[in-house]
N, C-alpha and C positions, 0 to 999 in steps of 0.2 A: 700593073697587074690587076686582074679581075678576080674577086673572091666570089665563088659560088657556094651557097649553103645548100648542099645536095643531100637531103634526107630521103630521096625517092629515086626511082629509076629514071623518071623524066628529068629530075635534077641532074643526074649524071649525064644524061644525053644532051641536056642544055650545055653543060660544062664542056662536053666534047665538041659541040658545034661552035661554042665561043672560041675554043682553042684552034679549031680549023680555020676560023676567020683571021688568025694571026695574032690574037691577043694572048699574052702570058696569062695563064689561068691556074688558080689555086682552088681546090675543092676542100670544103670543110665538112667532115662527117663526125658523128659522135662515137661510133664503136669501131673495133677492129674488123668486125663483119662488114660494116659500111666501107671501111678502107679497102678491104679486099675486092669488093664490088667495084669501087671507083678505079682501082688500079687495073682492072680488066679493060678500062677505056684508055689506059696509058696516061693517066692524069696525075699531076702533082697533088698530094693529099696532105691535109692537116687533120689530125685525129684528136678528139677530146671534146667534152662538154664545156662550152664557153658562155659565161654570163656577159653582161654588157661591158664590164671592164676588160674581160678577156678578149672579147671581139675587138674592142677599141685598140688593145695592145697588139693584136695580130694585124690589124689594119695598118698601124704605124710601123710595125716591125717589117712588114712585107711591102710597104709602099703601095697599098691597095688604092686604086683610083675609083672603083665602083664596086658595089655589092649587088649580086643577083640572089635574091632570097627565094630559092626553090625548095625550101623545107616542106615537110609534110603539112597538108592542109589543117591538121589539128595541133600543130606545134606552135601555138600562139605565143608562148613565152620566147621561143627562138626569134620569131618575127619582131616582137616588141623590143627585144634586146638589140637586134640588128638595126632597127630604125633609130633607136637612141644612140647607138655607137656611131652610125653614119652621120647623124646630126652633130655629135660632139667632135668628130674628126673632119667635118666639112666636106664629105664626099657624097656621091650620088647613090641612091638606093632604088631598086626596082623589085617588086614582088611578082614572081611568076606563080600562078596558081592554076592547077588543072581544073577544068569545068566539073561541076557536080554531075552525078548520074541522075537521070529523071526518076522521081519517086513513083512507084506503082500506084495505080488507082485501086486500092485494096482495103477492104473493110477492117482487116486485122493489122493495119499499119499504125504504129504509135510513134510520135515524134517526141524526142527528149531534148531539153535545152542543154544538158551537160551529163557527165557520167553519173553523178549522184542521182539525178532525176531518172536516168535510164535504169539504175539499179532498183529504185522504188517501183517503177512501172513493171519491170520484169518479174518482180516478186509476186505480183498478182496475176500473172499470165500463165504460169506453169512451174513445175517443180524441177525440170531439167533445163538449165539455161546455157545455151551455147554462145560463147563470147568470141567475136571476131573483131576486137577493138584495139588490138595491139596490147603491149604489156603495161603501159603506164596507167591505164584506167582500171586494172584488175584489183588494186588495193581497195578502191571504193566499193566494189562488189563484195569483197570479203568482209569489209567493215559494216555493211548494211545489215542491221538486225533482222529485217524482214526476210533476208535470204539465208538465215542461219540453218534452216532445215532443208535447203535446196541443194541440188547437185550443180556445180558450176564447171563447165568445160572451157578451157582456155586454148584458143588456137594462136600460136605465137611463132616468131621467127626462130629458125634453128640456130640460136646463138647461145653460147654457154652462160653468159651473164644473165640473159633473159630467162633461161631455164632455171638458173639458181634463184632468181628473184621469185619465180612462180613457186618453187619448192618452199622458199622462206615464207611466202604468204599462206601456205597450207594446201596448195594444190597437190594432190597425189599424182604419181606417174600415170595412172590410168585416166586422169582428167586433163592431161596436157597433150596437145597435138602440135608438134614442132615441125612446121613445113614452110617452105618459101612459096608464096603466091605470086601473082593472082591465079585463080582457078576458074575452070568452066562451071556453068550451071550444073552439069551432070556430076562433076566431082563434088560440088557442094551438097547436092541432093544426097549422094551416097554417104558422105561424111555425116551429115545431119541425121540421116537414118541410122547409121552405125551406132551413134550415141543415144538413140531414142530421144532426140531433142524435142522439147516442148515449146521453147521460146528461142528466137534468134535475136542477138543484139549485135549491131554493127554501126559503122560510121559511114557517112557519104564521102568516101575518099575518091569518088569519081570512077568512071569505067576503067581508067588506067590502073587504078588500085583494086579492081575487081568488085566494086560495090554493086554494079548492075547484076552480075551473075549471082551474088548472094541474095539480093532482093528477089530475083526470079526463082531461086531455089526455095526460098521461104514460101513464096506464093504457090509454087508447084506442090509443096507438101501441106499447104493450108495451115501454116504455122504462124502464130503471132510474131510480128517483126517490129523490133524497137530500133529506130534509127536516131543516133545522136547527131544533133545539128552541129554545123561548123562554128567554131568560136568567132566572135566579132573582133576584128582588128582594124584600126584606122590606118590603112595603108596609104602612103603618099602617092604611089602610082602602081597600078596593077595591070598585068597583061595575062592572056590565057593561051598564047601560042608561041612557038619557038621563034618565028620570024620577027615578032615584035620585040623579043629580047635583043636580037641583033640590031634592029632599028634604033632601039634605045641607046645601045653602046655607041653607035655611030653618031648619035645626036650629042651625047654628053662628053665624049672623049675627042681630043684633037686628032 
């Protein structure tokens, strides 16, 4: 059986392609929302947050022969746990990562090394900060003293657990946009205007994740754009297209 860590749409599509090749396939997702999306592809799903020991246990329990790590480009902890679990279990690991979106040649572009750096940068660029960074980085923005007097807008997935987390962090209902992307440049422009945004903060999750359209919307509105760089992980082997995933499986499995 093949385990696919599918925290993204392309991860689910990879799992579906692997299954169509005749491999028994198990998809690992974190949330019930992710499970529902994966089940639309008629895939076998395991739900829950797994650390290294949990992943190793799942690998042994399900007789996993190889792991395809198609988790989100910024889920570095998931990847590190998967690499370690595969090593301890003696099975093959492959990282699939979607390509980055080209950065615009733009004078108001600011690159941040991590979420905390992005929060400090954004504080000096405007008073209304629109965050399109997912939910896990929101705490760093709420905790940054330089942003105490700023308005923070969070665009998140329409998931009850994520919404509850935002409310717990202190985001008011009027500062939360719960929608499923990715979106067009036109949609982003309209949304940024609606909230009178003065700074846009995002990640380079690739064109598949809608990063390019967010970049373009910020440029069109002449707004400062803070882009958080992808985390550095020492991947054993990495590919960037679906065909190479199938080639890998044919190489490592009898």
